MARKE-493383 format. One record per atom (N, C-alpha, C, O): residue in three letters; x, y, z; atom name. Coordinates in nm, 4 decimals, decimal comma. Example, Ala and Ser with C-alpha at 12.3 -4.5 7.8 and 13.67 -1.06 7.14 Angstrom:
REM MARKE-493383
+------+----------+----------+----------+------+
| resn |     east |    north |       up | name |
+------+----------+----------+----------+------+
|  Ala |   1,3190 |  -0,5690 |   0,7800 |    N |
|  Ala |   1,2300 |  -0,4500 |   0,7800 |   CA |
|  Ala |   1,3200 |  -0,3300 |   0,7800 |    C |
|  Ala |   1,4236 |  -0,3319 |   0,8465 |    O |
|  Ser |   1,2850 |  -0,2250 |   0,7080 |    N |
|  Ser |   1,3670 |  -0,1060 |   0,7140 |   CA |
|  Ser |   1,2900 |   0,0030 |   0,7870 |    C |
|  Ser |   1,3409 |   0,1138 |   0,8039 |    O |
+------+----------+----------+----------+------+
//
This chain:
REM MARKE-493383
+------+----------+----------+----------+------+
| resn |     east |    north |       up | name |
+------+----------+----------+----------+------+
|  Met | -14,5938 |  12,8395 | -13,3455 |    N |
|  Met | -14,5479 |  12,9760 | -13,3134 |   CA |
|  Met | -14,4280 |  12,9737 | -13,2188 |    C |
|  Met | -14,4365 |  12,9205 | -13,1081 |    O |
|  Glu | -14,3223 |  13,0287 | -13,2606 |    N |
|  Glu | -14,1962 |  13,0318 | -13,1849 |   CA |
|  Glu | -14,2040 |  13,1509 | -13,0764 |    C |
|  Glu | -14,2440 |  13,2628 | -13,1085 |    O |
|  Arg | -14,1671 |  13,1219 | -12,9598 |    N |
|  Arg | -14,1500 |  13,2177 | -12,8597 |   CA |
|  Arg | -14,0264 |  13,3014 | -12,8674 |    C |
|  Arg | -13,9198 |  13,2518 | -12,9039 |    O |
|  Ile | -14,0386 |  13,4347 | -12,8320 |    N |
|  Ile | -13,9151 |  13,5174 | -12,8359 |   CA |
|  Ile | -13,8232 |  13,4571 | -12,7247 |    C |
|  Ile | -13,7018 |  13,4599 | -12,7446 |    O |
|  Ser | -13,8697 |  13,4054 | -12,6142 |    N |
|  Ser | -13,7869 |  13,3568 | -12,5118 |   CA |
|  Ser | -13,6954 |  13,2459 | -12,5663 |    C |
|  Ser | -13,5821 |  13,2339 | -12,5199 |    O |
|  Arg | -13,7416 |  13,1629 | -12,6651 |    N |
|  Arg | -13,6749 |  13,0596 | -12,7241 |   CA |
|  Arg | -13,5449 |  13,1086 | -12,8012 |    C |
|  Arg | -13,4386 |  13,0466 | -12,8015 |    O |
|  Lys | -13,5677 |  13,2240 | -12,8639 |    N |
|  Lys | -13,4473 |  13,2884 | -12,9380 |   CA |
|  Lys | -13,3461 |  13,3396 | -12,8358 |    C |
|  Lys | -13,2255 |  13,3265 | -12,8569 |    O |
|  Ala | -13,3927 |  13,3965 | -12,7275 |    N |
|  Ala | -13,3136 |  13,4405 | -12,6283 |   CA |
|  Ala | -13,2229 |  13,3230 | -12,5566 |    C |
|  Ala | -13,1057 |  13,3404 | -12,5232 |    O |
|  Arg | -13,2918 |  13,2086 | -12,5398 |    N |
|  Arg | -13,2166 |  13,0980 | -12,4856 |   CA |
|  Arg | -13,1144 |  13,0481 | -12,5824 |    C |
|  Arg | -13,0128 |  12,9974 | -12,5347 |    O |
|  Glu | -13,1271 |  13,0554 | -12,7074 |    N |
|  Glu | -13,0358 |  13,0197 | -12,8154 |   CA |
|  Glu | -12,9032 |  13,1161 | -12,8022 |    C |
|  Glu | -12,7885 |  13,0731 | -12,8151 |    O |
|  Lys | -12,9330 |  13,2384 | -12,7776 |    N |
|  Lys | -12,8200 |  13,3371 | -12,7648 |   CA |
|  Lys | -12,7451 |  13,3218 | -12,6232 |    C |
|  Lys | -12,6255 |  13,3500 | -12,6166 |    O |
|  Ser | -12,8049 |  13,2838 | -12,5267 |    N |
|  Ser | -12,7339 |  13,2716 | -12,4058 |   CA |
|  Ser | -12,7657 |  13,1354 | -12,3329 |    C |
|  Ser | -12,8374 |  13,1292 | -12,2331 |    O |
|  Pro | -12,7033 |  13,0234 | -12,3944 |    N |
|  Pro | -12,7287 |  12,8936 | -12,3430 |   CA |
|  Pro | -12,6882 |  12,8657 | -12,2060 |    C |
|  Pro | -12,7220 |  12,7591 | -12,1544 |    O |
|  Glu | -12,6227 |  12,9469 | -12,1454 |    N |
|  Glu | -12,5648 |  12,9343 | -11,9985 |   CA |
|  Glu | -12,6768 |  12,9591 | -11,9063 |    C |
|  Glu | -12,6709 |  12,9143 | -11,7918 |    O |
|  Met | -12,7938 |  13,0372 | -11,9529 |    N |
|  Met | -12,8924 |  13,0690 | -11,8499 |   CA |
|  Met | -12,9640 |  12,9459 | -11,8007 |    C |
|  Met | -12,9938 |  12,9414 | -11,6814 |    O |
|  Asp | -12,9955 |  12,8430 | -11,8822 |    N |
|  Asp | -13,0698 |  12,7267 | -11,8248 |   CA |
|  Asp | -12,9940 |  12,6594 | -11,7163 |    C |
|  Asp | -13,0579 |  12,6289 | -11,6157 |    O |
|  Pro | -12,8591 |  12,6297 | -11,7220 |    N |
|  Pro | -12,7988 |  12,5688 | -11,6048 |   CA |
|  Pro | -12,7924 |  12,6572 | -11,4947 |    C |
|  Pro | -12,7974 |  12,6105 | -11,3809 |    O |
|  Leu | -12,7810 |  12,7895 | -11,5153 |    N |
|  Leu | -12,7749 |  12,8823 | -11,3979 |   CA |
|  Leu | -12,9060 |  12,8800 | -11,3317 |    C |
|  Leu | -12,9091 |  12,8816 | -11,2087 |    O |
|  Arg | -13,0160 |  12,8763 | -11,4011 |    N |
|  Arg | -13,1526 |  12,8743 | -11,3400 |   CA |
|  Arg | -13,1802 |  12,7399 | -11,2714 |    C |
|  Arg | -13,2459 |  12,7328 | -11,1675 |    O |
|  Leu | -13,1296 |  12,6384 | -11,3310 |    N |
|  Leu | -13,1460 |  12,4988 | -11,2662 |   CA |
|  Leu | -13,0696 |  12,5008 | -11,1333 |    C |
|  Leu | -13,1130 |  12,4378 | -11,0368 |    O |
|  Gly | -12,9554 |  12,5730 | -11,1266 |    N |
|  Gly | -12,8737 |  12,5838 | -11,0108 |   CA |
|  Gly | -12,9397 |  12,6674 | -10,8941 |    C |
|  Gly | -12,9090 |  12,6531 | -10,7758 |    O |
|  Thr | -13,0268 |  12,7494 | -10,9378 |    N |
|  Thr | -13,1000 |  12,8285 | -10,8311 |   CA |
|  Thr | -13,2386 |  12,7886 | -10,7983 |    C |
|  Thr | -13,3178 |  12,8682 | -10,7476 |    O |
|  Gly | -13,2710 |  12,6571 | -10,8287 |    N |
|  Gly | -13,3935 |  12,6063 | -10,7814 |   CA |
|  Gly | -13,4923 |  12,5929 | -10,8798 |    C |
|  Gly | -13,5977 |  12,5394 | -10,8453 |    O |
|  Trp | -13,4769 |  12,6376 | -11,0164 |    N |
|  Trp | -13,5766 |  12,6166 | -11,1111 |   CA |
|  Trp | -13,5747 |  12,4719 | -11,1383 |    C |
|  Trp | -13,4761 |  12,4036 | -11,1107 |    O |
|  Thr | -13,6893 |  12,4198 | -11,1957 |    N |
|  Thr | -13,7079 |  12,2812 | -11,2500 |   CA |
|  Thr | -13,7049 |  12,2827 | -11,4058 |    C |
|  Thr | -13,7152 |  12,3884 | -11,4680 |    O |
|  Arg | -13,6917 |  12,1727 | -11,4611 |    N |
|  Arg | -13,6991 |  12,1616 | -11,5981 |   CA |
|  Arg | -13,8343 |  12,2072 | -11,6592 |    C |
|  Arg | -13,8407 |  12,2555 | -11,7722 |    O |
|  Glu | -13,9409 |  12,1895 | -11,5793 |    N |
|  Glu | -14,0717 |  12,2272 | -11,6275 |   CA |
|  Glu | -14,0841 |  12,3821 | -11,6210 |    C |
|  Glu | -14,1497 |  12,4440 | -11,7047 |    O |
|  Asp | -14,0156 |  12,4449 | -11,5136 |    N |
|  Asp | -14,0057 |  12,5896 | -11,5156 |   CA |
|  Asp | -13,9456 |  12,6481 | -11,6418 |    C |
|  Asp | -13,9948 |  12,7470 | -11,6961 |    O |
|  Leu | -13,8317 |  12,5816 | -11,6903 |    N |
|  Leu | -13,7642 |  12,6304 | -11,8012 |   CA |
|  Leu | -13,8496 |  12,6348 | -11,9309 |    C |
|  Leu | -13,8238 |  12,7097 | -12,0251 |    O |
|  Glu | -13,9504 |  12,5506 | -11,9273 |    N |
|  Glu | -14,0486 |  12,5381 | -12,0445 |   CA |
|  Glu | -14,1532 |  12,6462 | -12,0424 |    C |
|  Glu | -14,2115 |  12,6774 | -12,1463 |    O |
|  Lys | -14,1785 |  12,7036 | -11,9284 |    N |
|  Lys | -14,2803 |  12,8019 | -11,9168 |   CA |
|  Lys | -14,2443 |  12,9384 | -11,9890 |    C |
|  Lys | -14,1268 |  12,9725 | -12,0023 |    O |
|  Pro | -14,3403 |  13,0077 | -12,0308 |    N |
|  Pro | -14,3127 |  13,1369 | -12,0924 |   CA |
|  Pro | -14,2395 |  13,2321 | -11,9895 |    C |
|  Pro | -14,2714 |  13,2361 | -11,8707 |    O |
|  Gln | -14,1445 |  13,3038 | -12,0419 |    N |
|  Gln | -14,0751 |  13,3935 | -11,9483 |   CA |
|  Gln | -14,1147 |  13,5348 | -11,9813 |    C |
|  Gln | -14,1239 |  13,5693 | -12,0991 |    O |
|  Ile | -14,1377 |  13,6149 | -11,8858 |    N |
|  Ile | -14,1785 |  13,7623 | -11,8950 |   CA |
|  Ile | -14,0675 |  13,8475 | -11,8258 |    C |
|  Ile | -14,0223 |  13,8257 | -11,7134 |    O |
|  Met | -14,0330 |  13,9416 | -11,9049 |    N |
|  Met | -13,9389 |  14,0379 | -11,8366 |   CA |
|  Met | -14,0152 |  14,1660 | -11,8088 |    C |
|  Met | -14,0791 |  14,2181 | -11,9002 |    O |
|  Ile | -14,0120 |  14,2212 | -11,6843 |    N |
|  Ile | -14,0682 |  14,3413 | -11,6497 |   CA |
|  Ile | -13,9561 |  14,4485 | -11,6024 |    C |
|  Ile | -13,8779 |  14,4358 | -11,5081 |    O |
|  Glu | -13,9685 |  14,5573 | -11,6922 |    N |
|  Glu | -13,8776 |  14,6554 | -11,6534 |   CA |
|  Glu | -13,9583 |  14,7887 | -11,6033 |    C |
|  Glu | -14,0730 |  14,8149 | -11,6394 |    O |
|  Ser | -13,8846 |  14,8638 | -11,5196 |    N |
|  Ser | -13,9470 |  14,9822 | -11,4726 |   CA |
|  Ser | -13,8430 |  15,0861 | -11,4407 |    C |
|  Ser | -13,7344 |  15,0595 | -11,3892 |    O |
|  Thr | -13,8844 |  15,2086 | -11,4754 |    N |
|  Thr | -13,7993 |  15,3246 | -11,4547 |   CA |
|  Thr | -13,8433 |  15,4123 | -11,3379 |    C |
|  Thr | -13,7902 |  15,5205 | -11,3130 |    O |
|  Phe | -13,9478 |  15,3569 | -11,2648 |    N |
|  Phe | -14,0020 |  15,4327 | -11,1512 |   CA |
|  Phe | -13,9011 |  15,4441 | -11,0420 |    C |
|  Phe | -13,8322 |  15,3464 | -11,0125 |    O |
|  Val | -13,8886 |  15,5610 | -10,9792 |    N |
|  Val | -13,7946 |  15,5812 | -10,8604 |   CA |
|  Val | -13,8799 |  15,6639 | -10,7546 |    C |
|  Val | -13,9463 |  15,7640 | -10,7818 |    O |
|  Phe | -13,8676 |  15,6079 | -10,6359 |    N |
|  Phe | -13,9363 |  15,6834 | -10,5330 |   CA |
|  Phe | -13,8705 |  15,8173 | -10,5027 |    C |
|  Phe | -13,7479 |  15,8199 | -10,4919 |    O |
|  Pro | -13,9390 |  15,9244 | -10,4887 |    N |
|  Pro | -13,8884 |  16,0585 | -10,4755 |   CA |
|  Pro | -13,7939 |  16,0587 | -10,3654 |    C |
|  Pro | -13,6873 |  16,1183 | -10,3811 |    O |
|  Ala | -13,8228 |  15,9911 | -10,2402 |    N |
|  Ala | -13,7341 |  15,9869 | -10,1300 |   CA |
|  Ala | -13,5955 |  15,9261 | -10,1585 |    C |
|  Ala | -13,4943 |  15,9620 | -10,0985 |    O |
|  Ala | -13,5977 |  15,8392 | -10,2465 |    N |
|  Ala | -13,4651 |  15,7773 | -10,2836 |   CA |
|  Ala | -13,3817 |  15,8702 | -10,3620 |    C |
|  Ala | -13,2604 |  15,8493 | -10,3608 |    O |
|  Thr | -13,4274 |  15,9691 | -10,4295 |    N |
|  Thr | -13,3413 |  16,0620 | -10,5027 |   CA |
|  Thr | -13,3117 |  16,1845 | -10,4126 |    C |
|  Thr | -13,2196 |  16,2584 | -10,4472 |    O |
|  Arg | -13,3735 |  16,2094 | -10,3130 |    N |
|  Arg | -13,3649 |  16,3399 | -10,2409 |   CA |
|  Arg | -13,2260 |  16,3472 | -10,1814 |    C |
|  Arg | -13,1682 |  16,4555 | -10,1713 |    O |
|  Asp | -13,1694 |  16,2284 | -10,1401 |    N |
|  Asp | -13,0366 |  16,2364 | -10,0574 |   CA |
|  Asp | -12,9294 |  16,1937 | -10,1506 |    C |
|  Asp | -12,8187 |  16,1700 | -10,1022 |    O |
|  Cys | -12,9479 |  16,1811 | -10,2759 |    N |
|  Cys | -12,8490 |  16,1295 | -10,3712 |   CA |
|  Cys | -12,7808 |  16,2475 | -10,4322 |    C |
|  Cys | -12,8499 |  16,3329 | -10,4877 |    O |
|  Pro | -12,6516 |  16,2593 | -10,4265 |    N |
|  Pro | -12,5877 |  16,3704 | -10,4929 |   CA |
|  Pro | -12,6022 |  16,3671 | -10,6495 |    C |
|  Pro | -12,5918 |  16,2607 | -10,7105 |    O |
|  Gly | -12,6232 |  16,4709 | -10,7043 |    N |
|  Gly | -12,6242 |  16,4853 | -10,8540 |   CA |
|  Gly | -12,7600 |  16,4581 | -10,9089 |    C |
|  Gly | -12,7727 |  16,4479 | -11,0309 |    O |
|  Thr | -12,8715 |  16,4444 | -10,8230 |    N |
|  Thr | -13,0006 |  16,4300 | -10,8793 |   CA |
|  Thr | -13,0858 |  16,5451 | -10,8513 |    C |
|  Thr | -13,2014 |  16,5481 | -10,8934 |    O |
+------+----------+----------+----------+------+
//
């Protein structure tokens, strides 16, 4: 079974060298990668922002 992250690595091959440069190991690169996105905003953060 091919991982989705493998396809993403093929599309952006520069990411592995960048990650290695920030302290990742080659073993870390082989681990499954999970992306977590959130649209949650603290109400206090929007209170003082113009246009919200």
